[in-house]
C-alpha positions in Angstrom: 0.0 0.0 0.0 1.3 3.4 -0.9 1.8 6.2 1.6 -0.8 8.3 -0.3 -3.4 5.5 0.0 -2.7 5.0 3.6 -3.0 8.8 4.2 -6.5 8.7 2.6 -7.6 5.8 4.8 -6.4 7.5 8.0 -8.1 10.7 7.0 -11.4 8.9 6.5 -11.0 7.1 9.9 -10.3 10.4 11.6 -13.3 12.0 10.1 -15.5 9.1 11.2 -14.1 9.3 14.7 -14.7 13.0 15.0 -18.2 12.7 13.7 -18.9 9.9 16.2 -17.5 12.1 19.0 -19.6 15.1 17.9 -22.7 13.0 17.8 -22.1 11.8 21.3 -21.7 8.2 20.2 -18.2 8.1 21.8 -16.5 10.0 24.6 -13.2 11.8 24.4 -11.6 8.6 25.7 -13.4 6.7 22.9 -12.1 9.2 20.4 -8.5 8.6 21.6 -9.0 4.9 21.4 -10.4 5.1 17.8 -7.5 7.1 16.4 -5.0 4.9 18.2 -6.6 1.9 16.6 -6.4 3.6 13.2 -2.7 4.4 13.2 0.5 4.7 15.4 2.9 7.5 16.1 5.5 5.7 14.1 3.2 5.6 11.0 2.4 9.3 11.5 6.2 10.0 11.4 6.5 8.0 8.2 3.5 9.6 6.5 4.7 13.1 7.5 1.4 14.9 7.1 1.0 17.9 9.5 -2.8 17.8 9.5 -3.0 14.1 10.2 -0.2 14.3 12.8 -1.9 17.2 14.6 -5.3 15.6 14.5 -3.8 12.4 15.9 -2.3 14.4 18.8 -5.5 16.4 19.5 -7.7 13.3 19.4 -5.4 11.6 21.9 -5.2 14.5 24.3 -8.7 16.0 24.2 -9.5 14.0 27.3 -7.0 16.0 29.3 -9.2 19.1 29.2 -9.4 21.5 31.1 -5.5 21.5 31.4 -4.2 24.6 29.8 -2.1 22.7 27.3 -4.9 20.4 26.2 -6.6 20.9 22.9 -10.1 22.5 22.8 -13.3 21.5 21.1 -12.9 24.4 18.8 -9.4 23.1 17.7 -11.0 19.7 17.0 -13.7 21.4 14.9 -11.1 23.3 13.0 -9.2 20.1 12.2 -12.4 18.4 11.1 -13.1 21.2 8.6 -9.5 20.8 7.4 -9.9 17.1 7.0 -13.0 17.7 4.9 -11.1 20.2 2.7 -13.3 23.1 3.9 -10.2 25.0 5.3 -6.5 24.9 4.6 -4.6 23.6 7.6 -2.1 25.9 9.3 -0.3 24.9 12.5 -0.4 28.4 14.0 -4.1 28.6 13.5 -4.6 25.2 15.1 -2.5 26.2 18.1 -4.3 29.6 18.5 -7.3 27.8 19.8 -5.4 27.0 23.0 -4.3 30.6 23.7 
């Protein structure tokens, strides 16, 4: 399987996971588990896609809210829009949701 094919599969899994979370079908812990079953940090390093890597991190750390370093629901919503192609991902924009 090519990296590009794997990237598309992971993107689809992340979209499905976020949609399930937003619909209340899974908790933030369930979201973390879903993305961890979809891929690994090692694979994220190989794929080298900023949007997917950041989404992976956010989905795994959302459950730590309200810690000041933890991602916000607004950051997750932004990543979701980026995954759908509605917005262009920018790391500084993503991080601005935690300031």
